[in-house]
DSSP file (Angstrom, degrees, kcal/mol; ACC not computed):
  #  RESIDUE AA STRUCTURE BP1 BP2  ACC     N-H-->O    O-->H-N    N-H-->O    O-->H-N    TCO  KAPPA ALPHA  PHI   PSI    X-CA   Y-CA   Z-CA
    1    1 A M    >>        0   0    0      0, 0.0     4,-1.7     0, 0.0     3,-0.7   0.000 360.0 360.0 360.0 -44.9   20.5  -20.1  -30.2
    2    2 A S  T 34  +     0   0    0      1,-0.2     0, 0.0     2,-0.2     0, 0.0   0.816 360.0  54.7 -65.3 -23.7   18.7  -22.8  -28.3
    3    3 A G  T 34 S+     0   0    0      1,-0.2     4,-0.4     2,-0.1    -1,-0.2   0.764 111.1  44.7 -75.9 -21.9   21.4  -22.8  -25.6
    4    4 A T  T <> S+     0   0    0     -3,-0.7     4,-2.0     1,-0.2    -2,-0.2   0.706  95.2  76.9 -97.3 -22.0   21.1  -19.1  -25.0
    5    5 A K  H  X S+     0   0    0     -4,-1.7     4,-1.9     1,-0.2     5,-0.2   0.908  92.9  49.7 -59.1 -46.0   17.3  -18.9  -24.9
    6    6 A P  H  > S+     0   0    0      0, 0.0     4,-2.8     0, 0.0    -1,-0.2   0.908 109.0  54.4 -64.6 -37.0   16.8  -20.3  -21.4
    7    7 A N  H  > S+     0   0    0     -4,-0.4     4,-2.6     2,-0.2    -2,-0.2   0.918 109.7  46.2 -60.8 -42.9   19.4  -17.9  -20.1
    8    8 A I  H  X S+     0   0    0     -4,-2.0     4,-1.9     1,-0.2    -1,-0.2   0.892 115.2  47.4 -65.0 -41.5   17.5  -14.9  -21.6
    9    9 A V  H  X S+     0   0    0     -4,-1.9     4,-2.5     2,-0.2    -1,-0.2   0.897 111.1  49.6 -70.7 -39.5   14.3  -16.1  -20.3
   10   10 A F  H  X S+     0   0    0     -4,-2.8     4,-3.0     1,-0.2    -2,-0.2   0.939 111.6  50.5 -58.9 -47.0   15.8  -16.8  -16.8
   11   11 A E  H  X S+     0   0    0     -4,-2.6     4,-2.1     1,-0.2    -1,-0.2   0.861 110.6  48.3 -66.1 -31.3   17.2  -13.2  -16.7
   12   12 A V  H  X S+     0   0    0     -4,-1.9     4,-1.7     2,-0.2    -1,-0.2   0.881 111.6  50.1 -74.9 -33.2   13.9  -11.7  -17.7
   13   13 A D  H  X S+     0   0    0     -4,-2.5     4,-2.9     2,-0.2     5,-0.3   0.890 111.4  48.4 -63.5 -41.7   12.1  -13.7  -15.0
   14   14 A A  H  X S+     0   0    0     -4,-3.0     4,-2.2     1,-0.2    -1,-0.2   0.902 111.1  50.0 -69.8 -38.1   14.6  -12.6  -12.4
   15   15 A G  H  < S+     0   0    0     -4,-2.1    -1,-0.2     1,-0.2    -2,-0.2   0.866 116.6  42.6 -68.7 -31.5   14.3   -8.9  -13.5
   16   16 A V  H  X S+     0   0    0     -4,-1.7     4,-0.8     1,-0.2    -2,-0.2   0.927 121.3  37.7 -81.4 -41.2   10.5   -9.1  -13.3
   17   17 A F  H  X S+     0   0    0     -4,-2.9     4,-3.1     1,-0.2     5,-0.3   0.732 100.3  73.0 -92.1 -17.0   10.1  -11.0  -10.2
   18   18 A A  H  X S+     0   0    0     -4,-2.2     4,-2.5    -5,-0.3    -1,-0.2   0.946 102.4  42.1 -51.5 -54.3   13.0   -9.5   -8.1
   19   19 A P  H  > S+     0   0    0      0, 0.0     4,-2.2     0, 0.0    -1,-0.2   0.850 114.4  51.4 -63.8 -34.5   11.2   -6.2   -7.5
   20   20 A A  H  X S+     0   0    0     -4,-0.8     4,-2.1     2,-0.2    -2,-0.2   0.918 111.1  49.3 -72.4 -41.0    7.8   -8.0   -6.8
   21   21 A R  H  X S+     0   0    0     -4,-3.1     4,-2.5     1,-0.2     5,-0.2   0.948 112.3  48.5 -60.2 -45.5    9.6  -10.3   -4.2
   22   22 A F  H  X S+     0   0    0     -4,-2.5     4,-2.3    -5,-0.3    -1,-0.2   0.894 110.2  51.8 -60.5 -40.8   11.1   -7.2   -2.6
   23   23 A G  H  X S+     0   0    0     -4,-2.2     4,-2.3     1,-0.2    -1,-0.2   0.862 109.6  49.0 -60.5 -39.3    7.8   -5.6   -2.5
   24   24 A A  H  X S+     0   0    0     -4,-2.1     4,-2.7     2,-0.2    -2,-0.2   0.909 111.7  47.4 -70.8 -40.4    6.2   -8.5   -0.9
   25   25 A V  H  X S+     0   0    0     -4,-2.5     4,-2.3     1,-0.2    -2,-0.2   0.886 112.3  50.7 -69.5 -34.6    8.9   -8.8    1.8
   26   26 A A  H  X S+     0   0    0     -4,-2.3     4,-2.6    -5,-0.2    -1,-0.2   0.906 111.0  50.3 -69.4 -37.4    8.7   -5.0    2.4
   27   27 A A  H  X S+     0   0    0     -4,-2.3     4,-2.5     1,-0.2     5,-0.2   0.962 110.6  47.7 -62.0 -47.8    4.9   -5.3    2.8
   28   28 A V  H  X S+     0   0    0     -4,-2.7     4,-2.5     1,-0.2    -1,-0.2   0.920 110.8  50.6 -64.0 -37.6    5.1   -8.1    5.2
   29   29 A G  H  X S+     0   0    0     -4,-2.3     4,-3.0     2,-0.2    -1,-0.2   0.908 109.4  51.5 -57.0 -43.4    7.7   -6.2    7.2
   30   30 A A  H  X S+     0   0    0     -4,-2.6     4,-2.9     2,-0.2    -1,-0.2   0.894 111.9  48.0 -62.1 -37.5    5.4   -3.0    7.4
   31   31 A V  H  X S+     0   0    0     -4,-2.5     4,-2.7     2,-0.2    -1,-0.2   0.937 109.9  49.9 -69.2 -44.4    2.5   -5.1    8.6
   32   32 A C  H  X S+     0   0    0     -4,-2.5     4,-2.6    -5,-0.2     5,-0.2   0.937 114.7  46.5 -57.8 -49.9    4.6   -6.9   11.2
   33   33 A L  H  X S+     0   0    0     -4,-3.0     4,-2.4     1,-0.2     5,-0.2   0.920 112.3  50.1 -57.0 -41.3    5.8   -3.3   12.4
   34   34 A L  H  X S+     0   0    0     -4,-2.9     4,-3.0    -5,-0.2    -1,-0.2   0.936 111.0  48.8 -62.5 -44.5    2.3   -2.0   12.3
   35   35 A A  H  X S+     0   0    0     -4,-2.7     4,-2.2     2,-0.2    -1,-0.2   0.887 111.7  49.7 -58.2 -43.8    1.1   -5.0   14.4
   36   36 A L  H  X S+     0   0    0     -4,-2.6     4,-2.7     2,-0.2    -1,-0.2   0.916 111.1  47.7 -64.3 -43.1    3.8   -4.5   16.9
   37   37 A L  H  X S+     0   0    0     -4,-2.4     4,-2.7     2,-0.2     5,-0.3   0.962 111.4  51.5 -62.7 -53.4    3.1   -0.8   17.3
   38   38 A A  H  X S+     0   0    0     -4,-3.0     4,-2.0     1,-0.2    -1,-0.2   0.861 110.6  49.2 -57.3 -38.9   -0.6   -1.5   17.7
   39   39 A I  H  X S+     0   0    0     -4,-2.2     4,-2.9     2,-0.2    -2,-0.2   0.958 112.5  47.1 -59.6 -56.7    0.2   -4.1   20.4
   40   40 A L  H  < S+     0   0    0     -4,-2.7    -2,-0.2     1,-0.2    -1,-0.2   0.890 113.0  48.6 -53.3 -44.5    2.5   -1.7   22.3
   41   41 A I  H  < S+     0   0    0     -4,-2.7    -1,-0.2     1,-0.2    -2,-0.2   0.877 113.1  47.0 -71.3 -34.8    0.0    1.1   22.1
   42   42 A L  H  <        0   0    0     -4,-2.0    -2,-0.2    -5,-0.3    -1,-0.2   0.896 360.0 360.0 -70.3 -37.4   -3.0   -1.1   23.3
   43   43 A V     <        0   0    0     -4,-2.9    -1,-0.2    -5,-0.2    -2,-0.2   0.489 360.0 360.0 -82.3 360.0   -0.9   -2.5   26.1
């Protein structure tokens, strides 16, 4: 039992943090794209 517990915790953490990590990357990418568009429009 003690040998499988860390694996379960790790899987749960991965399942919880994977979408959040993807969301953060998507948000940063969107901000970068908006900044580039703003620069192109202003210039």
